[in-house]
C-alpha positions as CSV (number, residue, x, y, z in Angstrom):
1,X,0.1,-0.2,0.1
2,X,2.9,2.5,1.0
3,X,5.0,1.8,-2.3
4,X,1.7,1.9,-4.5
5,X,1.4,5.5,-2.8
6,X,5.0,6.7,-3.8
7,X,6.3,6.0,-0.1
8,X,9.7,4.5,0.8
9,X,10.0,1.4,2.5
10,X,12.4,-0.7,4.0
11,X,11.8,-4.5,3.7
12,X,13.9,-6.1,6.7
13,X,14.0,-9.8,6.5
14,X,16.5,-12.7,6.0
15,X,16.0,-13.1,2.2
16,X,17.9,-16.4,2.0
17,X,15.4,-18.0,-0.3
18,X,15.7,-16.8,-3.8
19,X,11.8,-17.4,-4.7
20,X,10.8,-15.0,-2.1
21,X,13.3,-12.3,-3.4
22,X,11.6,-12.8,-7.0
23,X,8.1,-12.0,-5.4
24,X,9.7,-8.8,-4.0
25,X,11.5,-7.7,-7.3
26,X,7.6,-8.5,-9.3
27,X,6.1,-5.9,-6.1
28,X,8.9,-3.5,-7.2
29,X,8.0,-3.9,-10.7
30,X,4.1,-3.7,-10.1
31,X,4.5,-0.5,-8.1
32,X,7.2,0.9,-10.5
33,X,9.5,1.3,-7.3
34,X,13.4,1.5,-7.1
35,X,14.5,-1.7,-5.3
36,X,18.1,-1.3,-3.8
37,X,18.9,-4.9,-2.5
38,X,21.4,-5.1,0.5
39,X,23.1,-7.9,2.0
40,X,24.4,-7.7,5.6
41,X,27.3,-9.8,6.0
42,X,29.2,-10.7,8.9
43,X,31.9,-13.7,9.6
44,X,30.2,-16.5,11.2
45,X,32.4,-16.2,14.6
46,X,31.7,-12.4,15.1
47,X,27.5,-13.6,14.5
48,X,28.2,-16.5,16.9
49,X,29.6,-13.6,19.6
50,X,27.1,-11.5,19.0
51,X,24.5,-13.8,19.4
52,X,26.0,-15.4,22.7
53,X,26.4,-12.0,24.3
54,X,23.0,-9.8,23.1
55,X,20.4,-8.9,25.5
56,X,16.8,-10.6,25.4
57,X,15.2,-9.3,22.2
58,X,12.4,-10.6,19.8
59,X,14.3,-12.7,17.7
60,X,14.8,-16.2,18.5
61,X,17.8,-16.7,16.7
62,X,20.6,-19.2,17.7
63,X,24.1,-19.7,16.7
64,X,22.7,-23.2,15.2
65,X,19.7,-21.3,13.3
66,X,22.1,-18.9,11.9
67,X,24.4,-21.6,10.6
68,X,21.4,-23.6,9.1
69,X,20.1,-20.1,7.4
70,X,23.5,-19.7,6.0
71,X,24.1,-23.1,4.8
72,X,20.8,-23.0,3.3
73,X,21.0,-19.5,1.9
74,X,20.5,-19.1,-1.9
75,X,22.9,-17.1,-3.7
76,X,22.1,-13.3,-3.9
77,X,24.1,-11.8,-7.0
78,X,22.1,-8.8,-7.3
79,X,22.7,-7.5,-3.8
80,X,25.3,-5.3,-2.8
81,X,27.2,-6.7,0.1
82,X,27.3,-4.5,3.2
83,X,29.9,-5.8,5.8
84,X,28.4,-5.6,9.2
85,X,31.5,-6.4,11.4
86,X,31.9,-2.6,12.0
87,X,30.1,-0.2,13.9
88,X,26.3,0.3,13.4
89,X,27.1,3.9,12.1
90,X,29.9,2.6,9.7
91,X,27.5,-0.1,8.2
92,X,24.7,2.7,7.8
93,X,26.8,4.8,5.7
94,X,27.7,1.5,3.8
95,X,24.4,1.1,3.0
96,X,23.6,4.8,2.6
97,X,26.7,4.9,0.0
98,X,25.0,1.8,-2.2
99,X,21.4,3.8,-2.2
100,X,22.8,6.7,-3.2
101,X,24.5,4.8,-6.3
102,X,21.8,2.9,-7.5
103,X,20.4,4.6,-10.5
104,X,16.4,5.5,-9.9
105,X,14.0,5.1,-12.8
106,X,13.2,8.9,-12.6
107,X,16.7,9.7,-13.5
108,X,16.3,7.2,-16.6
109,X,13.5,9.2,-18.2
């Protein structure tokens, strides 16, 4: 609904399944949106440490779940990889740089 009204949205998910990503790409085309696919990536050891030391939150992810997801993840060549073994601010700036560098459909007309 927001995309159809021309609003910007952020879809935050694991996106490990190529079929689901294709469905989002189809939504992008139907709403004439500009999709900027970003894949956050962190070394497995850093992920394990973060999972083990984080405070209680809504996520039920464990180290075992993270490993299963990584092992079963479909390749995502269309996404820009954002390293998240940095500070949150640095990772955000890397994502913002990718967003700024992505051509917009309005720029192509």
